[in-house]
C-alpha positions as CSV (number, residue, x, y, z in Angstrom):
1,M,80.9,120.9,104.5
2,N,82.7,121.8,107.8
3,K,85.3,124.2,106.8
4,G,87.4,122.2,109.4
5,V,87.0,119.4,107.3
6,L,88.2,121.1,104.3
7,Y,91.3,122.7,105.9
8,A,92.2,118.8,106.9
9,I,91.4,117.3,103.5
10,G,93.8,120.2,102.0
11,A,96.2,119.1,104.5
12,Y,96.1,115.2,103.9
13,V,95.9,115.9,100.0
14,S,98.9,118.0,99.8
15,W,100.8,115.5,101.8
16,G,99.5,112.5,99.5
17,L,100.5,114.6,96.3
18,L,104.1,115.4,97.9
19,P,105.8,112.6,95.7
20,I,105.1,114.6,92.6
21,F,107.1,117.5,94.1
22,W,110.0,115.4,95.3
23,K,110.3,113.3,92.2
24,A,110.8,116.9,90.4
25,L,113.9,117.1,92.0
26,H,115.2,113.5,91.6
27,H,118.4,114.9,89.9
28,V,119.2,116.6,93.3
29,P,121.0,114.6,96.0
30,A,118.5,113.5,98.7
31,L,120.5,115.3,101.4
32,E,120.8,118.2,99.6
33,I,117.2,118.5,99.1
34,L,116.5,117.9,102.6
35,A,118.8,120.7,103.6
36,N,117.0,123.1,101.5
37,R,114.0,122.1,102.8
38,V,114.9,122.7,106.2
39,V,116.2,126.3,105.7
40,W,113.4,127.2,103.6
41,A,110.9,125.7,105.9
42,M,112.5,127.9,108.8
43,V,112.1,131.0,106.6
44,A,108.4,130.1,106.2
45,A,107.9,129.4,109.7
46,L,109.5,132.8,110.7
47,I,107.3,134.4,108.6
48,V,104.2,132.8,109.9
49,G,105.4,133.7,113.2
50,L,105.7,137.4,112.3
51,F,101.9,137.3,111.6
52,A,101.2,135.0,114.5
53,F,102.9,136.2,117.3
54,R,103.9,139.6,116.0
55,T,106.1,141.2,118.5
56,N,105.4,138.7,121.3
57,W,108.4,136.2,120.9
58,G,109.2,135.9,124.5
59,W,108.0,132.2,124.6
60,L,111.0,131.5,122.2
61,F,113.6,132.9,124.9
62,Q,111.7,131.5,127.7
63,A,111.9,128.1,125.8
64,L,115.7,128.3,124.9
65,R,116.3,129.0,128.8
66,Q,114.7,125.5,129.9
67,P,117.3,122.8,129.3
68,R,114.7,120.2,129.2
69,T,112.4,121.8,126.7
70,V,115.6,122.2,124.3
71,L,116.6,118.6,124.6
72,V,112.6,117.7,123.9
73,F,113.1,119.8,120.7
74,V,116.5,119.0,119.7
75,L,115.1,115.3,119.9
76,S,111.9,116.1,117.9
77,A,113.7,117.8,115.4
78,S,116.4,115.3,114.7
79,L,113.4,112.6,114.3
80,L,111.5,115.0,111.9
81,A,114.7,115.4,109.7
82,F,115.5,111.8,109.7
83,N,112.1,111.3,108.8
84,W,111.9,113.7,105.9
85,G,115.1,112.9,104.7
86,L,114.5,109.2,104.4
87,Y,111.0,109.8,102.8
88,I,112.5,112.2,100.1
89,W,115.0,109.5,99.5
90,A,112.8,106.8,99.0
91,V,110.3,108.5,96.6
92,N,113.3,109.2,94.3
93,A,114.7,105.9,94.7
94,D,111.0,104.4,93.5
95,H,109.9,103.2,96.6
96,V,106.7,105.4,96.9
97,V,104.7,102.5,97.5
98,E,106.5,101.1,100.4
99,T,106.2,105.1,102.2
100,S,102.7,104.9,101.6
101,L,102.8,101.4,103.6
102,G,104.6,103.2,106.4
103,Y,102.0,106.0,106.8
104,F,99.2,103.3,106.6
105,I,100.9,101.6,109.7
106,N,101.5,105.2,111.6
107,P,98.3,105.2,113.4
108,L,98.7,101.8,114.9
109,V,102.3,102.5,116.1
110,N,101.0,105.8,117.5
111,V,98.3,103.4,119.7
112,F,101.3,100.6,120.2
113,L,103.8,103.8,121.7
114,G,100.6,105.0,123.7
115,V,100.0,101.7,125.6
116,V,103.9,101.0,126.0
117,V,105.1,104.5,126.9
118,L,102.2,106.4,128.3
119,R,100.3,103.4,129.6
120,E,97.1,104.1,128.1
121,R,94.4,101.3,128.2
122,L,94.3,99.1,124.8
123,R,90.6,98.8,123.7
124,I,89.9,95.1,122.0
125,G,89.7,96.6,118.5
126,Q,92.9,98.8,118.7
127,G,94.5,95.6,119.8
128,L,93.1,93.5,116.8
129,G,94.2,95.9,114.8
130,I,97.9,96.0,115.9
131,A,97.8,92.2,115.6
132,L,96.5,92.3,112.1
133,A,99.0,95.0,111.2
134,L,101.8,92.8,112.7
135,A,100.9,90.0,111.0
136,G,100.6,91.9,107.5
137,V,104.3,92.8,108.3
138,L,105.4,89.7,109.2
139,Y,104.0,88.2,106.1
140,L,105.7,90.9,103.8
141,T,109.3,90.2,105.6
142,L,108.9,86.5,104.8
143,T,107.7,86.6,101.5
144,Y,110.7,89.0,100.6
145,G,113.1,87.9,103.1
146,S,113.7,91.2,104.6
147,P,111.3,93.5,106.6
148,P,109.8,96.6,104.9
149,W,112.5,98.7,106.5
150,I,111.5,101.9,104.8
151,A,107.8,101.7,105.9
152,L,108.7,100.8,109.7
153,S,111.2,103.4,109.6
154,L,109.1,105.9,108.5
155,A,106.3,104.9,110.7
156,G,108.5,104.6,113.7
157,S,110.2,108.0,113.4
158,F,106.9,109.8,112.8
159,G,105.4,107.9,115.9
160,L,108.0,108.8,118.1
161,Y,108.0,112.1,116.9
162,G,104.4,112.5,117.7
163,L,104.9,111.1,121.1
164,L,107.4,113.9,121.8
165,R,105.1,116.7,120.6
166,K,102.4,115.2,122.5
167,T,104.2,115.7,125.6
168,A,106.0,119.0,124.6
169,P,105.3,122.4,126.5
170,L,104.9,124.4,122.9
171,A,102.3,124.8,120.9
172,S,102.1,123.8,117.2
173,I,103.4,126.5,115.4
174,Q,105.8,127.6,118.0
175,G,107.1,124.0,118.2
176,F,107.4,123.8,114.4
177,T,109.3,127.2,114.5
178,L,111.8,126.3,117.3
179,E,112.4,122.5,115.2
180,T,113.2,124.2,112.0
181,L,115.4,126.7,114.2
182,V,117.2,123.7,115.5
183,M,117.4,121.9,112.3
184,A,118.9,125.1,110.4
185,L,122.3,125.2,111.7
186,P,123.3,121.9,110.8
187,A,121.5,122.3,107.3
188,L,123.2,125.7,106.7
189,V,126.7,124.3,107.7
190,F,126.1,121.3,105.1
191,L,124.8,123.6,102.5
192,G,128.0,125.8,103.0
193,F,130.2,122.7,102.8
194,V,128.7,121.4,99.6
195,E,129.0,124.9,97.8
196,R,132.7,125.1,98.7
197,T,133.4,121.3,97.4
198,T,130.9,120.7,94.6
199,G,129.2,123.9,94.0
200,G,125.8,122.8,95.1
201,T,122.9,122.9,93.2
202,L,120.7,126.0,94.8
203,G,121.8,129.0,92.3
204,H,123.8,126.9,90.1
205,A,120.8,124.8,88.4
206,D,118.2,125.8,86.0
207,L,115.5,128.2,87.4
208,V,112.9,125.7,87.7
209,T,115.2,123.6,90.1
210,T,116.1,126.8,92.1
211,T,112.5,127.7,92.5
212,L,111.5,124.1,93.4
213,L,114.2,123.9,96.1
214,I,113.3,127.4,97.5
215,S,109.3,126.3,97.2
216,S,110.1,123.3,99.3
217,G,109.5,125.5,102.4
218,V,106.1,126.7,101.2
219,V,105.4,122.9,100.4
220,T,106.3,121.8,104.2
221,A,104.6,125.1,106.0
222,V,101.1,125.0,104.2
223,P,99.7,121.6,104.7
224,L,100.9,122.1,108.6
225,L,99.0,125.4,108.9
226,L,95.9,123.9,107.3
227,F,96.2,120.8,109.5
228,A,96.6,123.1,112.6
229,A,93.5,125.0,111.4
230,G,91.6,121.7,110.8
231,A,92.4,120.0,113.8
232,R,90.9,122.7,116.0
233,L,87.4,122.6,114.2
234,V,86.8,119.1,113.8
235,T,86.7,115.8,116.2
236,L,89.5,113.5,116.5
237,T,87.6,110.8,115.2
238,T,87.1,112.8,111.9
239,L,90.8,113.6,111.5
240,G,91.4,110.1,112.3
241,L,89.6,108.9,109.1
242,L,90.7,111.6,107.0
243,Q,94.5,110.7,107.6
244,Y,94.3,107.9,105.0
245,I,93.7,110.2,102.3
246,A,97.6,110.9,102.2
247,P,98.9,107.2,102.0
248,T,96.3,106.1,99.8
249,L,97.3,109.0,97.3
250,Q,100.4,107.9,97.6
251,F,99.8,104.2,97.0
252,L,98.0,105.2,93.9
253,L,100.6,107.4,92.9
254,G,103.2,104.8,93.4
255,V,101.3,102.1,91.3
256,F,99.5,103.9,88.7
257,V,101.6,106.9,87.8
258,Y,105.1,105.7,88.7
259,G,104.6,102.4,87.6
260,E,106.1,100.5,90.9
261,Y,105.6,96.7,90.7
262,L,103.0,95.6,93.3
263,S,103.0,91.8,93.3
264,T,100.0,89.6,94.4
265,Q,101.7,88.4,97.4
266,R,102.7,92.0,98.4
267,L,99.2,93.4,97.9
268,F,97.9,90.5,100.3
269,G,100.3,92.1,103.0
270,F,98.8,95.6,102.2
271,V,95.3,93.8,102.6
272,L,96.4,92.8,105.9
273,V,97.1,96.4,107.0
274,W,94.2,97.9,105.4
275,I,91.8,95.5,107.3
276,A,93.6,96.4,110.5
277,L,92.8,100.0,109.9
278,A,89.4,99.4,109.0
279,I,88.8,97.4,112.2
280,Y,90.8,100.2,114.2
281,S,88.5,102.9,112.4
282,I,85.2,101.4,113.2
283,E,86.0,100.7,116.7
284,G,87.1,104.4,117.3
285,I,83.8,105.6,115.5
286,I,81.8,103.4,117.9
287,T,83.5,104.3,120.9
288,S,83.4,108.1,120.3
289,R,79.7,107.4,119.8
290,R,79.1,105.5,122.7
291,R,80.9,108.3,124.7
292,Q,78.9,111.1,123.1
293,T,75.3,109.2,123.9
294,M,76.5,108.4,127.5
295,P,74.4,110.3,130.0
296,P,76.5,112.7,132.2
297,A,77.9,111.4,135.5
298,Q,75.6,112.1,138.3
299,P,76.9,114.0,141.2
300,S,78.0,112.1,144.3
301,S,75.8,112.3,147.5
302,V,78.4,112.4,149.7
C-alpha cells in the first residue's frame, strides 16, 4: 500500500477516535480542556518546528511584520479554537453522533464556499450532492423542530477555516505554529485565572487526568503531521474518499459504544447526507479519471 495512503489513514483514524480521548476527560470543564489543548499543541508545534525549521525561523518574524497575514491567522485561529471547543463540549455532552454529521457535511460545505466565495464552477454532481445534503438537514430540522446546530456549526467553522488557510501565505506546519501561538496567549490567561480562582485541574487532579491534559498537544499535532505527510503523496481524490473514515468512526462510536439514541427519522436524515456524499465522491472520481485520460492540449499554430 502507498505510504501516503497509510499516513492519511492514520490521520483520519486518529481524528475518528478522538471522542474516546475527550470522553476520558469528561469531568474537566470543556473550556479548561480547550485551553490546555491549545497550550500543549503550541508546545508540540514548537518542538516540531525545531526539527522542521531548525535555525530558520525568519518566516515567523516576516509574517508578524505583515498586518494582513497576522489578521488572516488571527481569524483562522479563532475559527479553529471555536471548532475545537464546540467539538470537545459536544462529545462530553453526548452528541457524538451529531458531531459526525458535521464532518460528513463538511466536504459539501467546502464546495459551497468555493462556489460562493472563490467563484469556482459547480459541477452537476456537486450541485446534486449539496441539494441532497440540504434536504437531509431540512428534514432533520423539521423532524426535531430545530436545526442540527452542532453539526452545522462544526461544518461551517471548519469550512471557513479551510477557506482562510487555502488563501493564507504560510505552509501547513508554519501556519499551525502561528495559529497556536495566537491562541496560546488567551489560553494561558484563562488558565491563570482558573488557577487563581478555583485551583484549576492541571497539576491538582489525579495523575491520569494531568497526563491526558498534557497529552492533548500530542493528540492534536500527530494527526496533523500524518495528514501533511500523506497529502503530499496521494491524490486529492484519494484524500477525498479517505476523509469519511473520521466521521464514520465517530458515528459508530456514538451509536454502538456510547449508546446515543438514533431514531429511524434521524437515521433517514443521515441517509440523505450519505447519498449526497456518495454522489459527490463518485462524480469526483469520474471527473478525475476523465482529466487523466484527456490528451494534452495541442500547441497553437499562431
